[in-house]
PyMOL commands that place a pseudoatom at each C-alpha (Angstrom):
pseudoatom trace, name=CA, resn=UNK, resi=1, chain=A, elem=C, hetatm=0, pos=[3.873, 12.963, -4.139]
pseudoatom trace, name=CA, resn=UNK, resi=2, chain=A, elem=C, hetatm=0, pos=[3.397, 14.671, -0.648]
pseudoatom trace, name=CA, resn=UNK, resi=3, chain=A, elem=C, hetatm=0, pos=[6.937, 13.508, 1.278]
pseudoatom trace, name=CA, resn=UNK, resi=4, chain=A, elem=C, hetatm=0, pos=[6.096, 11.211, 3.986]
pseudoatom trace, name=CA, resn=UNK, resi=5, chain=A, elem=C, hetatm=0, pos=[9.216, 11.143, 6.413]
pseudoatom trace, name=CA, resn=UNK, resi=6, chain=A, elem=C, hetatm=0, pos=[9.095, 9.237, 9.726]
pseudoatom trace, name=CA, resn=UNK, resi=7, chain=A, elem=C, hetatm=0, pos=[10.169, 5.845, 9.707]
pseudoatom trace, name=CA, resn=UNK, resi=8, chain=A, elem=C, hetatm=0, pos=[8.375, 2.972, 12.067]
pseudoatom trace, name=CA, resn=UNK, resi=9, chain=A, elem=C, hetatm=0, pos=[11.478, 1.480, 14.298]
pseudoatom trace, name=CA, resn=UNK, resi=10, chain=A, elem=C, hetatm=0, pos=[12.937, -0.965, 13.859]
pseudoatom trace, name=CA, resn=UNK, resi=11, chain=A, elem=C, hetatm=0, pos=[11.999, -2.509, 16.730]
pseudoatom trace, name=CA, resn=UNK, resi=12, chain=A, elem=C, hetatm=0, pos=[9.236, -4.903, 15.401]
pseudoatom trace, name=CA, resn=UNK, resi=13, chain=A, elem=C, hetatm=0, pos=[6.997, -5.874, 19.228]
pseudoatom trace, name=CA, resn=UNK, resi=14, chain=A, elem=C, hetatm=0, pos=[3.387, -4.570, 18.520]
pseudoatom trace, name=CA, resn=UNK, resi=15, chain=A, elem=C, hetatm=0, pos=[2.569, -1.143, 20.386]
pseudoatom trace, name=CA, resn=UNK, resi=16, chain=A, elem=C, hetatm=0, pos=[6.477, 0.162, 18.383]
pseudoatom trace, name=CA, resn=UNK, resi=17, chain=A, elem=C, hetatm=0, pos=[5.198, -0.430, 15.082]
pseudoatom trace, name=CA, resn=UNK, resi=18, chain=A, elem=C, hetatm=0, pos=[4.236, 3.880, 13.224]
pseudoatom trace, name=CA, resn=UNK, resi=19, chain=A, elem=C, hetatm=0, pos=[3.899, 4.016, 10.299]
pseudoatom trace, name=CA, resn=UNK, resi=20, chain=A, elem=C, hetatm=0, pos=[6.292, 7.005, 7.870]
pseudoatom trace, name=CA, resn=UNK, resi=21, chain=A, elem=C, hetatm=0, pos=[3.551, 7.970, 5.734]
pseudoatom trace, name=CA, resn=UNK, resi=22, chain=A, elem=C, hetatm=0, pos=[2.063, 9.760, 8.811]
pseudoatom trace, name=CA, resn=UNK, resi=23, chain=A, elem=C, hetatm=0, pos=[1.626, 13.023, 7.208]
pseudoatom trace, name=CA, resn=UNK, resi=24, chain=A, elem=C, hetatm=0, pos=[0.041, 11.922, 3.548]
pseudoatom trace, name=CA, resn=UNK, resi=25, chain=A, elem=C, hetatm=0, pos=[-2.166, 9.383, 6.637]
pseudoatom trace, name=CA, resn=UNK, resi=26, chain=A, elem=C, hetatm=0, pos=[-5.773, 11.624, 5.262]
pseudoatom trace, name=CA, resn=UNK, resi=27, chain=A, elem=C, hetatm=0, pos=[-4.345, 11.961, 1.578]
pseudoatom trace, name=CA, resn=UNK, resi=28, chain=A, elem=C, hetatm=0, pos=[-4.217, 7.513, 1.769]
pseudoatom trace, name=CA, resn=UNK, resi=29, chain=A, elem=C, hetatm=0, pos=[-7.414, 7.261, 3.564]
pseudoatom trace, name=CA, resn=UNK, resi=30, chain=A, elem=C, hetatm=0, pos=[-9.509, 9.514, 0.889]
pseudoatom trace, name=CA, resn=UNK, resi=31, chain=A, elem=C, hetatm=0, pos=[-7.834, 7.118, -1.800]
pseudoatom trace, name=CA, resn=UNK, resi=32, chain=A, elem=C, hetatm=0, pos=[-9.571, 3.719, 0.055]
pseudoatom trace, name=CA, resn=UNK, resi=33, chain=A, elem=C, hetatm=0, pos=[-12.319, 5.230, 1.051]
pseudoatom trace, name=CA, resn=UNK, resi=34, chain=A, elem=C, hetatm=0, pos=[-12.652, 5.248, -3.094]
pseudoatom trace, name=CA, resn=UNK, resi=35, chain=A, elem=C, hetatm=0, pos=[-11.391, 2.043, -3.283]
pseudoatom trace, name=CA, resn=UNK, resi=36, chain=A, elem=C, hetatm=0, pos=[-14.135, 1.076, -1.200]
pseudoatom trace, name=CA, resn=UNK, resi=37, chain=A, elem=C, hetatm=0, pos=[-16.197, 1.965, -2.632]
pseudoatom trace, name=CA, resn=UNK, resi=38, chain=A, elem=C, hetatm=0, pos=[-15.377, 0.669, -5.716]
pseudoatom trace, name=CA, resn=UNK, resi=39, chain=A, elem=C, hetatm=0, pos=[-15.427, -2.690, -4.761]
pseudoatom trace, name=CA, resn=UNK, resi=40, chain=A, elem=C, hetatm=0, pos=[-18.956, -1.841, -3.847]
pseudoatom trace, name=CA, resn=UNK, resi=41, chain=A, elem=C, hetatm=0, pos=[-20.212, -1.218, -6.685]
pseudoatom trace, name=CA, resn=UNK, resi=42, chain=A, elem=C, hetatm=0, pos=[-18.474, -4.790, -8.121]
pseudoatom trace, name=CA, resn=UNK, resi=43, chain=A, elem=C, hetatm=0, pos=[-20.015, -6.126, -5.371]
pseudoatom trace, name=CA, resn=UNK, resi=44, chain=A, elem=C, hetatm=0, pos=[-23.287, -4.813, -6.042]
pseudoatom trace, name=CA, resn=UNK, resi=45, chain=A, elem=C, hetatm=0, pos=[-23.136, -5.721, -10.751]
pseudoatom trace, name=CA, resn=UNK, resi=46, chain=A, elem=C, hetatm=0, pos=[-22.569, -9.784, -9.383]
pseudoatom trace, name=CA, resn=UNK, resi=47, chain=A, elem=C, hetatm=0, pos=[-25.707, -8.904, -7.260]
pseudoatom trace, name=CA, resn=UNK, resi=48, chain=A, elem=C, hetatm=0, pos=[-27.294, -7.358, -10.078]
pseudoatom trace, name=CA, resn=UNK, resi=49, chain=A, elem=C, hetatm=0, pos=[-25.833, -10.324, -12.895]
pseudoatom trace, name=CA, resn=UNK, resi=50, chain=A, elem=C, hetatm=0, pos=[-24.630, -7.557, -14.887]
pseudoatom trace, name=CA, resn=UNK, resi=51, chain=A, elem=C, hetatm=0, pos=[-22.168, -8.771, -18.001]
pseudoatom trace, name=CA, resn=UNK, resi=52, chain=A, elem=C, hetatm=0, pos=[-19.333, -9.614, -16.754]
pseudoatom trace, name=CA, resn=UNK, resi=53, chain=A, elem=C, hetatm=0, pos=[-16.618, -8.266, -19.017]
pseudoatom trace, name=CA, resn=UNK, resi=54, chain=A, elem=C, hetatm=0, pos=[-17.936, -5.190, -17.219]
pseudoatom trace, name=CA, resn=UNK, resi=55, chain=A, elem=C, hetatm=0, pos=[-17.495, -6.367, -13.943]
pseudoatom trace, name=CA, resn=UNK, resi=56, chain=A, elem=C, hetatm=0, pos=[-13.536, -7.091, -14.940]
pseudoatom trace, name=CA, resn=UNK, resi=57, chain=A, elem=C, hetatm=0, pos=[-13.008, -3.821, -16.214]
pseudoatom trace, name=CA, resn=UNK, resi=58, chain=A, elem=C, hetatm=0, pos=[-14.270, -3.174, -13.018]
pseudoatom trace, name=CA, resn=UNK, resi=59, chain=A, elem=C, hetatm=0, pos=[-12.296, -5.345, -10.921]
pseudoatom trace, name=CA, resn=UNK, resi=60, chain=A, elem=C, hetatm=0, pos=[-9.153, -4.137, -12.679]
pseudoatom trace, name=CA, resn=UNK, resi=61, chain=A, elem=C, hetatm=0, pos=[-9.411, -0.382, -12.397]
pseudoatom trace, name=CA, resn=UNK, resi=62, chain=A, elem=C, hetatm=0, pos=[-9.514, -1.022, -8.380]
pseudoatom trace, name=CA, resn=UNK, resi=63, chain=A, elem=C, hetatm=0, pos=[-6.593, -3.616, -7.801]
pseudoatom trace, name=CA, resn=UNK, resi=64, chain=A, elem=C, hetatm=0, pos=[-5.306, -0.606, -10.100]
pseudoatom trace, name=CA, resn=UNK, resi=65, chain=A, elem=C, hetatm=0, pos=[-6.071, 1.847, -7.162]
pseudoatom trace, name=CA, resn=UNK, resi=66, chain=A, elem=C, hetatm=0, pos=[-4.606, -0.433, -4.700]
pseudoatom trace, name=CA, resn=UNK, resi=67, chain=A, elem=C, hetatm=0, pos=[-1.574, -0.998, -6.703]
pseudoatom trace, name=CA, resn=UNK, resi=68, chain=A, elem=C, hetatm=0, pos=[-1.358, 2.956, -6.617]
pseudoatom trace, name=CA, resn=UNK, resi=69, chain=A, elem=C, hetatm=0, pos=[-1.244, 3.679, -2.645]
pseudoatom trace, name=CA, resn=UNK, resi=70, chain=A, elem=C, hetatm=0, pos=[0.851, 0.646, -2.584]
pseudoatom trace, name=CA, resn=UNK, resi=71, chain=A, elem=C, hetatm=0, pos=[3.638, 1.936, -4.716]
pseudoatom trace, name=CA, resn=UNK, resi=72, chain=A, elem=C, hetatm=0, pos=[2.975, 4.953, -2.572]
pseudoatom trace, name=CA, resn=UNK, resi=73, chain=A, elem=C, hetatm=0, pos=[4.094, 3.626, 0.896]
pseudoatom trace, name=CA, resn=UNK, resi=74, chain=A, elem=C, hetatm=0, pos=[6.411, 1.431, -0.930]
pseudoatom trace, name=CA, resn=UNK, resi=75, chain=A, elem=C, hetatm=0, pos=[8.100, 5.295, -2.402]
pseudoatom trace, name=CA, resn=UNK, resi=76, chain=A, elem=C, hetatm=0, pos=[8.106, 6.090, 0.876]
pseudoatom trace, name=CA, resn=UNK, resi=77, chain=A, elem=C, hetatm=0, pos=[9.681, 3.317, 2.509]
pseudoatom trace, name=CA, resn=UNK, resi=78, chain=A, elem=C, hetatm=0, pos=[12.375, 4.138, 0.255]
pseudoatom trace, name=CA, resn=UNK, resi=79, chain=A, elem=C, hetatm=0, pos=[13.054, 7.148, 0.038]
pseudoatom trace, name=CA, resn=UNK, resi=80, chain=A, elem=C, hetatm=0, pos=[13.207, 7.507, 3.587]
pseudoatom trace, name=CA, resn=UNK, resi=81, chain=A, elem=C, hetatm=0, pos=[13.302, 4.519, 6.183]
pseudoatom trace, name=CA, resn=UNK, resi=82, chain=A, elem=C, hetatm=0, pos=[15.999, 2.509, 3.530]
pseudoatom trace, name=CA, resn=UNK, resi=83, chain=A, elem=C, hetatm=0, pos=[17.939, 5.115, 2.965]
pseudoatom trace, name=CA, resn=UNK, resi=84, chain=A, elem=C, hetatm=0, pos=[17.490, 7.378, 5.603]
pseudoatom trace, name=CA, resn=UNK, resi=85, chain=A, elem=C, hetatm=0, pos=[18.268, 4.059, 7.178]
pseudoatom trace, name=CA, resn=UNK, resi=86, chain=A, elem=C, hetatm=0, pos=[21.572, 3.633, 10.195]
pseudoatom trace, name=CA, resn=UNK, resi=87, chain=A, elem=C, hetatm=0, pos=[24.376, 2.436, 7.454]
pseudoatom trace, name=CA, resn=UNK, resi=88, chain=A, elem=C, hetatm=0, pos=[24.277, -1.232, 9.617]
pseudoatom trace, name=CA, resn=UNK, resi=89, chain=A, elem=C, hetatm=0, pos=[20.335, -1.298, 9.400]
pseudoatom trace, name=CA, resn=UNK, resi=90, chain=A, elem=C, hetatm=0, pos=[19.699, -0.574, 4.950]
pseudoatom trace, name=CA, resn=UNK, resi=91, chain=A, elem=C, hetatm=0, pos=[20.291, -4.193, 4.989]
pseudoatom trace, name=CA, resn=UNK, resi=92, chain=A, elem=C, hetatm=0, pos=[17.392, -5.271, 7.577]
pseudoatom trace, name=CA, resn=UNK, resi=93, chain=A, elem=C, hetatm=0, pos=[15.392, -2.174, 6.050]
pseudoatom trace, name=CA, resn=UNK, resi=94, chain=A, elem=C, hetatm=0, pos=[15.915, -3.959, 2.653]
pseudoatom trace, name=CA, resn=UNK, resi=95, chain=A, elem=C, hetatm=0, pos=[14.846, -6.987, 3.324]
pseudoatom trace, name=CA, resn=UNK, resi=96, chain=A, elem=C, hetatm=0, pos=[11.755, -6.127, 4.502]
pseudoatom trace, name=CA, resn=UNK, resi=97, chain=A, elem=C, hetatm=0, pos=[11.311, -3.927, 1.887]
pseudoatom trace, name=CA, resn=UNK, resi=98, chain=A, elem=C, hetatm=0, pos=[12.176, -7.087, -0.677]
pseudoatom trace, name=CA, resn=UNK, resi=99, chain=A, elem=C, hetatm=0, pos=[9.676, -9.447, 1.963]
pseudoatom trace, name=CA, resn=UNK, resi=100, chain=A, elem=C, hetatm=0, pos=[7.600, -7.345, 1.491]
pseudoatom trace, name=CA, resn=UNK, resi=101, chain=A, elem=C, hetatm=0, pos=[7.184, -7.123, -2.710]
pseudoatom trace, name=CA, resn=UNK, resi=102, chain=A, elem=C, hetatm=0, pos=[7.178, -10.562, -2.600]
pseudoatom trace, name=CA, resn=UNK, resi=103, chain=A, elem=C, hetatm=0, pos=[4.187, -11.745, -0.987]
pseudoatom trace, name=CA, resn=UNK, resi=104, chain=A, elem=C, hetatm=0, pos=[2.230, -7.599, -2.505]
pseudoatom trace, name=CA, resn=UNK, resi=105, chain=A, elem=C, hetatm=0, pos=[3.642, -9.458, -6.451]
pseudoatom trace, name=CA, resn=UNK, resi=106, chain=A, elem=C, hetatm=0, pos=[2.449, -13.298, -4.648]
pseudoatom trace, name=CA, resn=UNK, resi=107, chain=A, elem=C, hetatm=0, pos=[5.735, -14.303, -5.462]
pseudoatom trace, name=CA, resn=UNK, resi=108, chain=A, elem=C, hetatm=0, pos=[6.081, -15.249, -1.192]
for i in range(1, 108): cmd.bond("trace and resi %d" % i, "trace and resi %d" % (i + 1))
show_as sticks, trace
zoom trace
């Protein structure tokens, strides 16, 4: 996995939000472009009234691809932002991560 290094600041104002994944940005954008293509393919399948099990299979593939992007971001956040945070900020960073994970899996 590509190291993503920098973390965004604890200050949550709009102009200070920065992703720590800058070095892997191109890789993530390529993955997202492929996912966009998959989703367009699903739309086309529905438009063409393709067999529903085939459509569901493609939806599952698109979701799995999005999950891989999410896991790359989570991995980087844990390794660099949570573990790399000043000790007094780690609980805040961990809580922020857990909130995001809860929303990701539909728990909150």
